[in-house]
C-alpha positions as CSV (number, residue, x, y, z in Angstrom):
1,M,9.6,-42.7,3.8
2,T,10.4,-40.5,6.9
3,D,8.5,-37.1,7.2
4,A,11.2,-34.5,6.9
5,H,9.4,-32.7,9.9
6,A,9.1,-35.5,12.2
7,S,12.5,-34.8,13.7
8,I,12.0,-31.2,14.1
9,N,10.4,-30.5,17.7
10,P,9.3,-26.7,17.7
11,T,8.7,-26.4,21.3
12,E,12.5,-27.3,22.1
13,I,14.8,-24.2,21.1
14,P,18.2,-25.5,19.7
15,A,20.9,-23.8,21.3
16,E,22.7,-22.6,18.1
17,I,19.7,-20.6,16.8
18,D,18.8,-18.9,20.4
19,R,20.8,-15.8,19.5
20,W,20.1,-12.1,18.5
21,N,18.0,-12.0,15.3
22,W,18.8,-8.9,13.3
23,G,16.2,-9.5,10.9
24,A,13.5,-9.1,13.7
25,F,15.3,-6.2,15.3
26,L,15.6,-4.1,12.0
27,L,12.3,-4.9,10.2
28,N,10.4,-5.7,13.5
29,W,6.6,-5.9,12.5
30,V,7.5,-6.9,8.7
31,W,9.7,-9.7,9.8
32,G,6.9,-10.7,12.1
33,V,4.3,-11.1,9.6
34,G,6.5,-13.1,7.4
35,N,7.4,-15.3,10.2
36,N,4.0,-15.7,11.6
37,T,4.8,-14.0,14.8
38,F,2.1,-11.4,15.1
39,I,3.2,-10.2,18.3
40,A,5.6,-8.5,16.3
41,L,2.6,-6.0,15.6
42,L,3.1,-4.5,19.0
43,T,5.9,-2.5,17.5
44,L,3.3,-0.2,15.8
45,I,1.9,0.8,19.3
46,P,3.7,4.1,20.3
47,G,5.5,3.7,23.2
48,V,5.4,-0.1,23.6
49,G,7.0,-0.3,20.0
50,V,10.1,1.1,21.1
51,V,10.8,-1.6,23.8
52,M,9.2,-4.5,21.5
53,I,11.9,-4.0,18.8
54,F,14.5,-4.8,21.3
55,V,12.5,-7.8,22.6
56,L,12.0,-9.1,19.0
57,G,15.9,-8.8,18.6
58,A,16.3,-10.9,21.6
59,K,13.5,-13.4,21.2
60,G,12.6,-13.4,17.8
61,S,14.4,-16.4,16.8
62,R,12.5,-18.4,19.6
63,W,9.3,-17.3,18.2
64,A,10.0,-17.9,14.6
65,W,11.1,-21.1,15.3
66,R,8.0,-22.0,17.1
67,N,5.6,-20.5,14.7
68,G,7.3,-21.6,11.6
69,R,7.7,-24.9,9.6
70,W,11.4,-25.6,9.3
71,D,13.0,-28.6,7.3
72,S,16.0,-28.5,9.6
73,I,18.1,-26.0,11.9
74,A,20.1,-25.1,8.7
75,H,17.0,-24.2,6.7
76,F,15.9,-21.8,9.6
77,K,19.4,-20.3,10.0
78,R,19.5,-19.8,6.1
79,V,16.2,-18.1,6.0
80,Q,16.9,-15.8,9.0
81,R,20.2,-14.9,7.4
82,Q,18.4,-13.6,4.4
83,W,15.9,-11.5,6.6
84,A,19.1,-9.9,8.3
85,I,20.8,-9.2,4.8
86,W,17.5,-7.7,3.6
87,A,17.1,-5.5,6.8
88,V,20.6,-4.4,6.2
89,V,19.9,-3.5,2.7
90,V,16.6,-1.6,3.3
91,W,18.1,0.5,6.0
92,L,21.1,1.3,4.3
93,G,18.8,2.4,1.3
94,F,16.7,4.2,3.8
95,I,19.7,6.2,5.2
96,T,21.3,7.0,1.8
97,L,18.0,8.6,1.0
98,W,17.7,10.6,3.7
99,V,21.4,11.6,3.8
100,G,20.8,12.6,0.0
101,L,17.6,14.6,0.9
102,L,19.1,16.6,3.8
103,G,22.3,17.0,1.6
104,G,19.9,18.7,-1.2
105,I,18.3,20.6,1.1
106,F,21.6,22.1,2.9
107,F,22.9,22.6,-0.8
108,F,20.0,24.9,-1.9
109,L,20.3,26.7,1.4
110,K,24.1,27.2,1.2
111,H,23.7,28.4,-2.4
112,S,20.4,30.6,-2.1
113,D,20.4,34.1,-2.6
114,A,19.0,34.9,0.8
115,Y,22.0,33.2,2.3
116,Q,24.7,34.8,0.1
117,L,23.2,37.9,0.8
118,G,23.5,37.5,4.3
119,A,27.0,36.2,4.2
120,S,28.1,39.1,2.2
121,R,26.7,41.5,4.6
122,L,28.5,39.7,7.7
123,Q,31.8,39.9,5.8
124,A,31.2,43.6,5.3
125,S,30.3,44.5,8.9
126,A,33.1,46.4,10.8
127,E,31.3,45.6,14.1
128,A,31.2,41.7,13.5
129,A,34.8,41.7,12.3
130,E,35.5,43.7,15.4
131,L,33.6,41.1,17.7
132,L,34.4,38.0,15.8
133,G,37.8,39.0,14.3
134,S,38.8,38.5,10.6
135,P,38.3,36.3,8.5
136,I,34.9,35.4,9.2
137,T,33.8,31.6,8.1
138,T,30.2,31.0,7.9
139,G,28.4,27.5,8.4
140,I,25.8,25.4,6.6
141,P,22.6,27.4,7.1
142,V,19.3,26.0,8.6
143,G,16.0,27.4,8.2
144,A,13.1,27.9,5.4
145,I,13.0,29.4,2.1
146,N,9.6,30.2,0.3
147,I,9.6,31.4,-3.2
148,T,6.6,32.1,-5.4
149,G,7.3,33.5,-8.6
150,A,9.1,36.8,-8.2
151,T,8.6,37.1,-4.5
152,G,9.9,35.0,-1.6
153,H,10.5,35.0,2.0
154,A,13.5,33.3,3.8
155,V,14.3,32.9,7.7
156,L,17.7,31.4,8.0
157,S,20.5,30.8,10.9
158,F,23.9,30.0,10.4
159,S,27.3,29.9,12.5
160,A,29.8,32.7,12.1
161,T,33.3,32.1,13.6
162,G,36.3,34.0,13.5
163,P,39.9,34.1,15.4
164,K,38.4,36.0,18.5
165,A,35.0,34.4,18.9
166,A,32.2,32.5,17.4
167,G,28.4,33.2,17.2
168,R,25.3,32.8,15.1
169,I,23.6,34.9,12.5
170,F,19.8,35.0,12.4
171,L,18.2,36.8,9.5
172,E,15.1,37.4,7.6
173,A,15.0,38.2,4.0
174,L,12.3,39.3,1.5
175,K,12.2,38.7,-2.4
176,K,10.1,41.4,-4.1
177,D,10.1,42.0,-8.0
178,G,13.0,39.1,-8.3
179,V,15.2,41.0,-5.8
180,W,16.2,39.8,-2.3
181,S,16.7,42.1,0.4
182,L,17.5,41.6,4.2
183,K,14.6,42.6,6.4
184,T,16.6,42.0,9.9
185,M,19.9,40.5,10.6
186,T,21.4,40.0,14.0
187,L,24.6,38.4,15.3
188,K,24.5,36.6,18.8
189,V,28.0,35.9,19.9
190,D,28.7,32.9,22.0
191,G,28.9,33.9,25.8
192,R,27.5,37.2,25.5
193,V,23.7,38.1,26.4
194,S,23.4,41.1,23.9
195,V,22.2,40.7,20.2
196,I,23.9,43.0,17.5
197,D,21.9,44.2,15.0
198,L,24.0,44.0,11.9
199,L,21.6,46.2,9.9
200,G,21.4,48.8,12.3
201,D,25.2,50.3,11.7
202,S,24.7,49.7,8.0
203,R,21.5,52.1,8.0
204,V,23.7,54.9,10.0
205,E,26.6,54.3,7.3
206,L,24.1,55.1,4.6
207,E,22.3,58.0,6.3
208,T,25.9,59.4,6.5
209,S,26.7,58.7,3.0
210,R,23.5,60.7,2.2
211,R,24.4,63.7,4.0
212,R,27.7,63.6,2.2
213,L,26.4,63.1,-1.1
214,V,23.1,65.3,-1.0
215,A,22.6,64.9,-4.5
216,I,21.6,61.2,-4.5
217,P,18.1,60.4,-3.1
218,C,18.0,58.3,0.1
219,D,16.1,55.5,-1.9
220,Q,18.6,55.2,-4.6
221,V,21.3,54.8,-1.9
222,A,19.4,52.0,-0.2
223,T,18.6,50.2,-3.6
224,F,22.5,50.3,-4.2
225,Y,23.1,48.8,-0.9
226,F,21.0,46.0,-1.5
227,A,22.2,45.1,-4.9
228,F,25.7,44.9,-4.1
229,V,25.7,43.7,-0.6
């Protein structure tokens, strides 16, 4: 009986398998361990790893052919095709997981009380309307929100676009006793060096209202403002 491996010479690389290896490129060191090509572990070394990923894609088939035991060329191609399929599945799953995670974070930020408070204040600002035009549309916020029970702290930034110009909002908000309030909120209009304090003009308006309605204490006016902005 003829040995099935007798006709396979691993030192000779068949032209039909000497091509780009997607399994080696996408799974790099995992593929290397599974194919007895331990040089793939170099991908774990910072700096060298980035280059090695592309080297594996280009030369992975050669190394796997020499380092493995293959019944035939068809056997080799079938196994490498399976590696490529699993590589795509793993990467698609990884990408889907991260997209879902980022989408969840952006959804949380977009629907947070701190963002809604800032967006409402922006829409009510006469100065912002004068600079950007009306209506003003806001983008997806980025930043951080930390909540511990009835207290919290938020630092957010989001785009603001109107018919006249576009800019970016930067705000800091605090949550105390379950109620959010804006600590700082500024508007940076594209193409302008100056930054507009969107809470500065509101304090003037509140102070003016207090002078007209002398029977209403200032702290009550401020509470009203934060509750309805």
